[in-house]
N, C-alpha and C positions, 0 to 999 in steps of 0.2 A: 504494500500500500504506500502511496506517495503522500507524505505529509508536507504541508507548507506553512509559512508564517501567516497566522490569522490575528495579528496584533491589532487590527482595526475592527475586529469582531465586536459588535455592541456599540460602536460609535455611530453617531448620527450621520446619515447620508446627506450630501449636499447636491445641488443642482449640477455642478460640474462633474462630480463623480457619477451621478445618474446618467448624464449624457455620454460620458466615456463608456460606461457599462453597455448602454443600448447600442452605441456605435460598434463596440467589440462584437456584440451578438450579430448585428447586421453584417459584419465583416466575416462571419463564420468561425470566429474563434471558439475553441472548446471551453466549456464551463469551467473545467479544472484550471485552465490557463488564466481565465478571467479572474477566478478566485485568487490565484497566486498574485496576479497583478494588483488586485485591490486589497490584498491581505485580509480576506474575509473567508468565511466558510462557504462551501459549495451550496449548502442549504440557503444561506443568506443571499447568495447570488441568484439562485433560482427564484426565491421569494421576491426579490427586488425586480427581477425581469417581469414576473407576473404582475406585480403591483404597477410598475411603469407601463406595461403593455395595456393594462386595463384603463389607465388614464389616457393613453394614446388612442385607444379604441373609442372612448367617449368623445375625446377632443376632435378626432378626425372622422367620426361617424363611420367607423369600420365595423365589419362583421367579425364575430369571434373567430370563425374559421380562418379569415385572412390574417388576423393578428397572430393566431397560433402558428400559421405557416411562416409568416414574416419573422417571428422571434423564436422559432423552433421550440415551442412549448406545446404540451399535450393537454387534453382535457383532464387526464389523470393528474398531471402536475397541478392544474388549477384546483381540482377537487381536493388534493392533498393539502395545498396551501390554505384553502378555505377551512378544511377540517382542523388544521393546526391553529389557525387564527381563532376559530371558534373555541377550541380547547383552552387557548390562552385567555380568552375573554372570560370563560367560565371559571378558570383557575383564579384570575384576577378578582372576579366578583366574589368567589368564595373567600379569598384572602381578605377582601374589604369587609365582608360580613363578619369574619372571625375577628378582625381588628375592632370593629364596632362593638361586637359582643364583649370582648375583653375590656374595652374602655368602659362600657356600661356596667359590667361586673365589678370593675375596680371602683367606679364611682359609687355604686351601690354599697360596697364595703366601707367606703369613707362615710357615707350617710349613716350606716349602721353604727359605726364607731362613734360618730358625733352624737347620735341618739343615746347610746350607752353612756357617754360622758355626761350628758345632761340629766340622765335618769338617776345618777348617783346622789 
């Protein structure tokens, strides 16, 4: 297996990097090579291609089939991306609910202790 530097993984994408990414795809570069060049994971590159191609499809009023062919992505890739995105949202929502619960639980304990203090 070929490992590469992914030091930019997790950093915010900018417009210049997005443009270079999409140009590389249009030039027929391999995903692995693009990932190396951008110092990101292969999954991040595929996800970004799907995200950007979706925006291009809306902007240029293109059909899904045309965008898939142009940017060498499949419906399976898109479905996988959407599934992962949905799981992330669900996970984030559960984390937020857990944080809110813990906050309220902590606040309730404070109120109970205050009540005990004044009952003495």
